[in-house]
C-alpha positions as CSV (number, residue, x, y, z in Angstrom):
1,M,-30.2,64.3,23.4
2,K,-31.2,67.9,22.9
3,E,-31.3,69.2,19.4
4,G,-28.9,71.9,18.2
5,I,-26.4,71.9,21.1
6,H,-24.1,69.2,20.0
7,P,-21.2,69.7,17.5
8,N,-21.3,68.0,14.1
9,Y,-19.7,64.6,14.4
10,R,-18.6,63.3,11.0
11,D,-15.9,61.6,9.0
12,V,-12.8,63.8,8.6
13,V,-9.5,63.1,6.8
14,F,-6.3,63.9,8.7
15,V,-3.1,64.4,6.5
16,D,0.5,64.3,7.8
17,Q,2.3,67.2,6.1
18,S,5.7,65.6,6.6
19,N,5.1,62.4,4.7
20,G,1.6,62.6,3.1
21,F,0.1,59.8,5.3
22,Q,-3.6,60.2,5.6
23,F,-6.4,58.5,7.5
24,V,-10.1,58.9,7.9
25,T,-11.7,59.0,11.3
26,R,-14.7,60.7,12.9
27,S,-14.3,64.0,14.6
28,T,-16.0,67.3,15.5
29,V,-13.1,69.5,14.4
30,Q,-14.2,72.5,12.3
31,T,-12.3,73.1,9.0
32,K,-12.9,75.0,5.7
33,E,-10.7,72.7,3.5
34,T,-12.0,69.5,1.8
35,I,-10.4,66.6,0.1
36,T,-11.7,63.8,-2.1
37,V,-10.9,60.2,-1.0
38,D,-12.3,57.2,-2.9
39,G,-14.8,59.5,-4.7
40,K,-16.2,61.0,-1.5
41,E,-15.5,64.5,-0.3
42,F,-14.4,64.9,3.3
43,P,-13.3,67.8,5.5
44,L,-9.5,68.1,5.7
45,V,-7.2,68.6,8.7
46,K,-3.5,69.1,8.1
47,L,-1.2,67.8,10.9
48,E,2.6,68.4,11.4
49,T,3.2,65.0,12.8
50,T,1.3,61.7,13.3
51,S,2.2,58.2,14.5
52,E,3.7,57.6,11.0
53,S,6.3,60.4,11.4
54,H,6.8,60.9,15.1
55,P,10.2,59.6,16.4
56,F,8.7,57.8,19.4
57,Y,6.4,55.7,17.2
58,T,8.9,55.1,14.3
59,G,11.7,53.9,16.6
60,T,14.1,56.6,15.7
61,Q,13.9,58.4,19.0
62,K,17.3,59.1,20.7
63,S,17.8,58.8,24.4
64,V,19.2,61.9,26.2
65,D,21.4,59.7,28.3
66,N,23.3,58.6,25.2
67,L,24.0,62.0,23.7
68,G,27.6,62.7,24.6
69,G,27.4,62.6,28.4
70,R,25.4,65.8,28.9
71,V,23.2,64.2,31.6
72,E,26.2,62.7,33.3
73,K,27.9,66.1,33.3
74,F,24.7,67.7,34.9
75,R,24.5,65.0,37.6
76,N,28.2,65.5,38.5
77,K,27.8,69.3,38.7
78,F,24.7,69.2,40.9
79,A,25.3,66.0,42.8
80,R,25.9,67.7,46.1
81,V,22.9,70.2,45.9
82,G,20.3,67.7,47.1
83,I,22.4,66.3,49.9
84,K,21.3,67.5,53.4
85,K,23.4,66.9,56.5
């Protein structure tokens, strides 16, 4: 590999702002903030959502089909639009 053209690939801490969940992984993301984990200092990246807080991964996701018949109302309203004779 050529010297000086590749980004710095290092351990980085990602923190979920909604619940405080944090994990360490390797990344090339640039950040100015740092955090100390287990006595070592790492670059810090703050996230709004992760797999620990996203409804899809936590099982709290709601289906649009079950939300008061909005989808059914739409289908009834536009049922004839796509029909060609």
